[in-house]
N, C-alpha and C positions, 0 to 999 in steps of 0.2 A: 399730562404735555410734556414735553420734553426742556429742560432749563435750556439756555441759548448761553454758548461758549461763544467767548472771540481772543483769535490770537494773532500775531502778525511776525513776519520776520523780516530785517533788510532785506534790501537785493545786493546789498556790496557783499563783497569776498565771497570766500566758498563757505558753505557748512562743514562744522566739526564734529568732532564728539560730544562735545560739551552741548551744540545745539541737537543734537541724537537725542545721547540721555537727561538732558534736564529737560528738552519741550518735547521734540518728535515722537519720541518712541508713547509719550504718554496721549500727543493728541489722536496717535494710532487706535490706543483703549476709550479716547473719550469719543469717536466716529460711531462707535454703537448705540450708546446711550445716549449722547447728546445733541441737540442740534449743533451740529457745528458752522461758524465762519473763518475758515483761514486764509492768510491775504499775504502776498509777496509788497511789503509796504515801500514801495515806489519813492512818492511820492516824500518819507522822509528821509531816502536816500540822496533827497537833492539838498540837505544843507550841505556837503562835502562836494558839491560840484562832480557827478563823475563823470565821464567822457558822454557824450552822448551817445557816441557808436558806439558804446560798450553795455548800452542800460539795457537793448532789447534780451542780451543774448543772458546777463545776469539775472532778468525777472526769468526766463524760462528756464535756466541751470536750477535757481532755485524751486523753481517750482517743480521740475525733475528732481530733482533729490530729493525731497517731498514725499513726493511719489516714491519714488525707489525706494522708502525708506517704509511702506507701508501704508501712507495718505488713500484712501481711498474716494475719486472722484464724483463717483456716484453716489457717497454715505455725506460726502460734505460739500460746501460752498467753497471752492479752490479762485481764488480772483486776485487779482490786480488792482491791487486799492486804489490806481488812478482809474480806471472803469466803471468807480462809482462818483459819480458828479453831486450827489447826494453827501458826499462826507465833505471837502471841500465845503458847501454851502452849511451846511452846519456847524464845521470849522468856524466861519466867519459869525455866525451867530453866539457861538461859544464867546469868541474870543471880546464881544463886547461883554460880557460877564466876569473876563480873568485881569486880572492886576499886576499893572507892571514890578511894584514890590514884590508880592510871591510868586509871581516866576524868576524873577532875580536872584531868588532865595533856594532855587532848585539846585540840589548839590552835584548834579547829575551837568547842569548850564555853567556853574561856579566851574568843573572841570575841564568843561568844553574851551570854555572864557581861557583859564590857564593854560592850557593845550595848544590852542589854536585859538591868539590873542586876537590875528589880523582877522579870522573869519566869521565875525561874533555876529548872524548874521540875525533878522526875526525871524524864521522859521527855527531854531534853534532856540532862541527864548523863550516862543509859543509850542514848543514840542507836546510840552503835554495835555495843551488845547488840542490839536491835530489827533494825541494819541486817544485823548477821552471822545470825541468826534468816531474815529475808529470804532470804538465802545459804543456808544449811546445811541449810534445810525442803526443798529440790530438790539437795543432795547436787552442788550445782554447782561444778566444777573451774575456770570461768573466768567473772570478773566484768571488763566494761569500767566505766572509773572513770574521773573525771582525778584531776591531780596532789593535790588536796585531799583526795582520798577516799583516797588509797592508804594513810595510816596507822591510817583505819578496816579496809580489806582486811586489812592486817596483824595488828591484833586480833583479827581475824576469823577467821587460820589460829591464833591463840593460844590463842581459846577452843575453836576447834575440837581441836586440841592437846590443852587440858587435860582435855574431857571422853572425849577417845580413852585420853588415858593413867588416868584417875581410872576410866570404867567399862567401857572395851576399847574397838577399833576401830566406831566409828559411820558420822563422816563426813570424807568428802575435804577435804581443806585446797585453798580459792580462794585462785588467783593471778588479778594483774592482767592482764584483757585488752585489749590494743593490737591491734584487726582492719587499723587500716591504722598505720604509723606515722608517717603524715603529717597525722596527725587535726588540724584544724583548732580553732585557738582565735580566735574574733573578741573584738576588743575592742570596746568602745563607742565611739561615734562621736564623743565628747568626747575621744575618745585617755586616759580614767581607767580602767584598769581591764574587766576582762570584761563585754561586755554581760548586763543582770539585770535577772529580773522584776520586782526593787523597788526597784533604785536607777536614777534618773535614766532614769523609761524612756524619756523626750524622744530621748535617746540611743539607744536601743534599737527592732531591728526587731523586731514581732512576727510569727508566724503569721494573724495576723490583721486585721493594720495592713489601713486603704485605701489605695489608688493615692496618692491625694492626701499622704494621712497621712507614706506613703513618703516622695514628694517631697519634704516641708516637713523632714523628719526629715534626709534626704540634703543638703538645699540649703545647712542650717546644720550640716552637722557640719566640724569642726575641718580647719585646711586653714594656709599660712602665704603667704609672699611667694614662695616658688617657688625649685628649687636658682638655683645660681648659680655653680656650674660643670659642665660635661658631667659626667655615669654618676655625681653624688654619689649617695652613702649618704640615704636617706630616713629620715625620721626615723619614729618607728614607729606614731604614728596616723596617716599618709600611706602609709604601707606597708599598714596593715589596710585602707584603702579600697582601694588598690591590687589585696587580696588579694580583697575582695571583688566587686571587677568579673573579676576571672578565676574567680570561683567560679559567675555569674551569667549573665555576657556571653561576645556568643561569640572565639574566640580573637584572629581578627583584631582586634576593635577593643579588648580588653584588649592585643596589641603595639602599638599604633597610639599610645594615647596614654603606655604607658610608653616608646615610642621619641620620646616628644614629652617626658616630662620627662627624659628622658637626654641631651639633646639642648638645654635648657633652654628647651624654648618652650611647655610646658605651660598650659591654659589652664581653672582650677580648676574655673570655671564652666561650661563645656562637659562637662569631665571630668566634674560631679556631676547634668549633666541627664542624662548619658546612663548614668551608673551607675545614677538614680532609674529611667530607663524601665525598663531590664532587670531592676533588683530587684522594680520592680509587675509586670512579667511571669512573674517566677519566682515571688512568693509568692500570686499570684490564684488557681491554679487548687490550689493547698492550701487557702486563707481559702476559697475557694468552695467547696469538697469536705468542709472541715469544717464550713459551717455548715448543708450541705444535711444530713449526717450528724446534726447537734445537732437538725434538727427534729422526727427520730424518733426518739422515745426508745425506744422499744418494741424498733427494730432493733438502737440499745446498747446494753440490757437484755438483748438475747438474746447480745448479742456476750460482754461482761463474764458472764454469766453461763456459759457453753459453756469461758469461758477457764479460769473457777473451778473447773468441774469437773474439768479436764484439771490444773490445777495439785492440785488438792486427790487427785486418784490421787495424786500424786507424791509430795505431801505426807505422806498418813494411812501409805504405809508407812515414812518415817523415822521420822514421832512414834510410831510403834509398836515402832520400833526403840529409838528412845531411852528409850520409857518401859521396856521390855522390860533393857538394859544397867542402867538406873537402879534396876532393881526395880521399877518401877510395874507389875504385872501381876498382881492378884490373884483375877482368873477362867479 
């Protein structure tokens, strides 16, 4: 029997290279060997109050970009979080087992309070509880998450344990899933942190970027005056550019520029021109396929509907077991 994997992507912003290499390309590998539930996290996006007229387009775009990147809706359940009413029901149940003190200590919540002190809503506080409901509703044993989400997953295990301890064994305890220990972290082109949907978009390569936009961003990427001695260790921002080339260029191209760097005769202008060309060739088929998919809303709606049907088949069994355990079974 295949193990179950659950993961979600927020429906805010455009997907970028960090999303692709940090998550989506692993999803594509997982769909062959695991029972996969991948969702567009539209409920999670409500904490930042997106414009209602943009919400559907955002959800459809994220779904389209995942499919264009290789996700096969016939092999996975791809759905919108809000199409599964069992998730908010389980979220409510789990909130009764979550405590204000522990939720206020979550580092990501503290960051949100610091960055947006005028928008400290209950959804932000209970984000880890909703994330737990997303996972437990399918009794997933594996969850692919980044380092910044590991504490949330630890909390999900805690909530599962509390429920099981109080009401009886219903939930599997989920664990961090490292499909590939070499999962890539893509840094911003300006060398400041990871690529981001919302911070410094001029230093982020989006899967929807046109060729000329990609070229301009890469030509502006942070470099230096070059190495001063053979085999000199690269600064992080240079290492990131070489990593990008390794991911999207031919192996011999990457090796040639690496040798040039190690021999102190790298020409960053030529290097970035080559990287820009290869990056454009990598992004172009994803961008074009996603754009075609978004033109056919009926097809995307059908994909999400069928994904929701698969997800609800699993979710309805879980919520029935949770209701029975708590004692909410009156008929």
